[in-house]
Structure formats: C-alpha cells, structure tokens
C-alpha positions in Angstrom: 47.8 -5.0 10.9 51.6 -5.3 10.8 52.4 -8.8 11.8 55.9 -8.1 13.0 58.2 -5.3 14.2 61.2 -6.5 12.2 61.6 -3.2 10.4 62.4 -1.4 13.7 65.8 -1.2 15.4 66.0 -2.1 19.1 65.9 1.6 20.0 63.0 2.3 17.6 61.0 -0.7 19.0 61.2 0.7 22.6 60.5 4.2 21.4 57.3 2.9 19.7 56.4 0.9 22.8 56.9 3.9 25.1 54.8 6.1 22.8 52.0 3.5 22.8 52.1 3.1 26.6 51.5 6.8 26.9 48.3 6.5 24.8 46.8 3.5 26.8 43.3 4.2 28.2 43.5 3.4 31.9 39.7 4.0 32.1 39.0 0.8 30.0 41.4 -1.2 32.2 39.6 0.1 35.3 36.3 -1.1 33.8 37.8 -4.5 33.3 38.9 -4.5 36.9 35.3 -3.8 37.8 34.4 -7.0 36.0 37.1 -9.0 37.8 36.1 -7.7 41.2 32.5 -8.6 40.6 33.4 -12.0 39.3 35.7 -12.6 42.3 33.1 -11.6 44.9 30.2 -13.4 43.2 32.4 -16.5 42.4 31.7 -16.3 38.7 34.1 -18.1 36.4 36.5 -16.3 34.1 37.5 -18.0 30.8 40.5 -16.6 29.0 41.5 -17.5 25.4 43.7 -16.5 22.5 46.0 -17.9 19.8 49.8 -18.0 19.7 51.4 -15.4 22.0 48.0 -14.5 23.1 47.4 -18.1 24.2 50.4 -17.7 26.6 49.1 -14.4 27.8 45.7 -16.2 28.5 47.5 -18.8 30.6 49.6 -16.3 32.5 46.5 -14.1 33.2 44.5 -17.0 34.4 47.4 -18.0 36.7 47.5 -14.5 38.1 43.8 -14.4 38.8 43.9 -17.7 40.6 47.1 -17.2 42.6 47.7 -13.5 43.0 44.1 -12.2 43.7 42.6 -13.2 47.1 38.8 -13.3 47.5 36.7 -13.5 50.6 35.6 -17.1 50.0 39.3 -18.1 50.0 41.6 -18.8 47.1 41.5 -16.6 44.0 39.3 -15.7 41.2 37.9 -18.8 39.4 39.8 -18.4 36.2 41.0 -20.8 33.6 42.6 -20.6 30.1 40.8 -22.5 27.4 44.1 -23.4 25.8 45.3 -25.4 28.8 43.9 -28.8 27.6 46.1 -29.6 24.6 44.3 -32.9 24.0 40.9 -31.3 23.9 42.1 -28.5 21.7 43.7 -30.8 19.1 40.8 -33.2 19.2 38.3 -30.4 18.3 40.7 -29.0 15.7 41.2 -32.5 14.1 37.7 -34.0 14.4 35.6 -30.9 14.0 37.0 -27.5 13.1 39.8 -25.3 14.4 37.2 -22.5 14.6 35.5 -24.4 17.4 38.5 -24.9 19.7 37.3 -22.2 22.1 33.6 -22.1 21.5 32.9 -25.7 22.2 34.5 -25.8 25.7 33.0 -22.4 26.5 29.5 -23.7 25.6 30.2 -26.8 27.8 31.6 -25.0 30.9 30.3 -21.5 31.0 27.0 -20.2 32.5 25.1 -17.0 32.0 26.9 -14.2 34.0 30.4 -15.8 33.7 33.1 -13.8 32.0 34.7 -14.5 28.6 38.1 -12.7 28.1 39.3 -12.8 24.5 42.9 -11.8 23.7 43.6 -11.1 20.0 45.9 -8.7 18.3 43.7 -8.5 15.2 40.3 -9.1 16.8 39.4 -11.2 13.7 40.8 -14.7 14.4 37.9 -17.1 13.5 38.1 -19.2 16.6 38.2 -16.2 18.9 35.3 -14.5 17.0 33.2 -17.7 17.3 33.7 -18.1 21.0 33.1 -14.4 21.6 29.9 -14.5 19.5 28.6 -17.4 21.5 29.4 -15.7 24.7 27.5 -12.6 23.7 24.4 -14.6 22.7 24.6 -16.7 25.9 24.6 -13.7 28.2 28.2 -13.8 29.4 30.1 -10.7 30.2 32.5 -10.3 27.3 35.9 -8.7 27.5 38.3 -8.1 24.6 41.9 -7.2 24.5 42.8 -6.2 21.0 45.1 -4.0 18.9 44.1 -0.7 17.4 40.6 -0.8 15.8 39.4 -3.9 17.7 38.6 -6.0 14.7 35.3 -7.8 14.9 35.2 -8.4 18.7 36.3 -5.1 20.2 33.2 -3.0 19.5 30.9 -5.9 20.3 32.3 -6.5 23.8 30.9 -5.5 27.2 34.4 -4.2 28.0 37.0 -3.4 25.3 40.6 -2.8 26.2 42.5 -1.5 23.1 46.3 -1.6 22.7 47.0 1.5 20.5 49.3 -0.1 18.0 49.1 -2.2 14.8 52.4 -4.0 15.4 51.9 -7.5 16.9 55.0 -7.4 19.1 54.0 -4.1 20.7 50.4 -5.2 21.1 51.4 -8.3 23.0 53.7 -6.3 25.2 51.0 -3.8 25.9 48.5 -6.6 26.6 50.8 -8.2 29.1 51.2 -5.0 31.0 47.4 -4.3 30.9 46.6 -7.8 32.2 49.2 -7.5 35.0 47.8 -4.1 36.0 44.3 -5.5 36.0 45.1 -8.4 38.3 47.1 -6.3 40.7 44.4 -3.7 40.9 41.7 -6.3 41.4 43.6 -7.7 44.3 44.1 -4.2 45.8 40.4 -3.3 45.5 39.2 -6.6 47.0 41.7 -6.2 49.8 40.4 -2.7 50.5 36.9 -4.0 50.7 38.0 -6.7 53.1 39.5 -4.2 55.4 36.1 -2.6 55.8 34.1 -5.8 56.0 34.8 -9.5 55.9 38.4 -10.9 56.1 40.0 -11.6 52.8 43.2 -13.7 52.8 46.2 -11.8 51.4 47.4 -12.9 48.0 50.7 -14.8 47.8 53.7 -13.4 46.0 53.3 -13.0 42.3 54.7 -15.9 40.2 56.7 -15.0 37.1 
C-alpha cells in the first residue's frame, strides 16, 4: 500500500483519481444502500469508525446519515461515529490498549442486528480489525470501505466496498464520494417508499 501520492504531479493525481472512479463497483455501493435503508426503516443503529483521515470520513458520514436522510419515524438514520468521544478514546488508549478504542464502545453500545461500518485504506489497522471481528462474532451487519485488496476486513464483511487504488490519498477521495453517494441514494429510496406508503419528512439541505 502506497501511503502517499507525493510522487504524482497535480495533473497525474487527478488522472489517477479519474481512472479509479471509472473502475468503482456501483453494485457494492448499492448493496450498502440496502443496508442503510433497512437500518433506517428498522431503527437499527449504525456505528462508523476509522483512523486518521478515515476518522473524519466516519464523522462526516454519520452526520450525513443523521441529518441528510429522512426516515418514517422522524429524524434520520441512528448513526454515530465511534471517534466522537475524544475523552473515551484517549482513556481506552492510555489505560487499556489502542487496539480497543473502537471494540470497547462497540461492545458496550451495539446490539445484534445493528450495523458496524469500518473505513480503512489498508483494512489491516489493529483497532479496526478488532472492532470488526467483534461485530462479526456478535451478529452485527458488517460493512467495510477499504482500498484495493481489502486487507483483513474486506473479505470478511457482510458488505465490502472497495476503492480500486493502493494510494492513500486517492482511496480517501474515493471513499468520500462513495459515502456521499450512499447517503444520498438511501434518502432517495426511503423517500420513494414514503410516496407509496407512510409519510416521510424530507431531508434538510446537505451540510458541508
């Protein structure tokens, strides 16, 4: 896995990104939307987590699911990012082990049937792998957003969305687009269901 795109010029960076976008599997994104729609309608919780840039993507995606997707019961999808509580994260890292920073809150908060969404360029980060493994064993629906190959977590997930690149910058860009597309499509589908059956409040404008 190439940890940076520093060897590429600006033009080459965007050429690589455009080529990767053309290779993205929309089928796997649609399968993730299926998961989101089911979670929204059944009021299951969605827990999103990752490190570094992926931590920010986790926060942004959880924000979108809560604010930009409207569900029949009112409000949005019950999503949260496991990186939001800095005090808890640092306490676990300091007092226990950094590998437990996602697994421990997931074990505490999640129930069977909830959704665990792991975002990891490599798919091998120990804390992400630990949380993902617990989620599999506990009967959660597991979703992984990874780079090419999927690392440890991709092939073991209920739904695996793969960014077709080994460059971290491009993978994060692709993940951001994939996550946006997922949230917007989930809102569109739920809205379409509402037009046939029960009223669903329309989502507010997307926050950026």
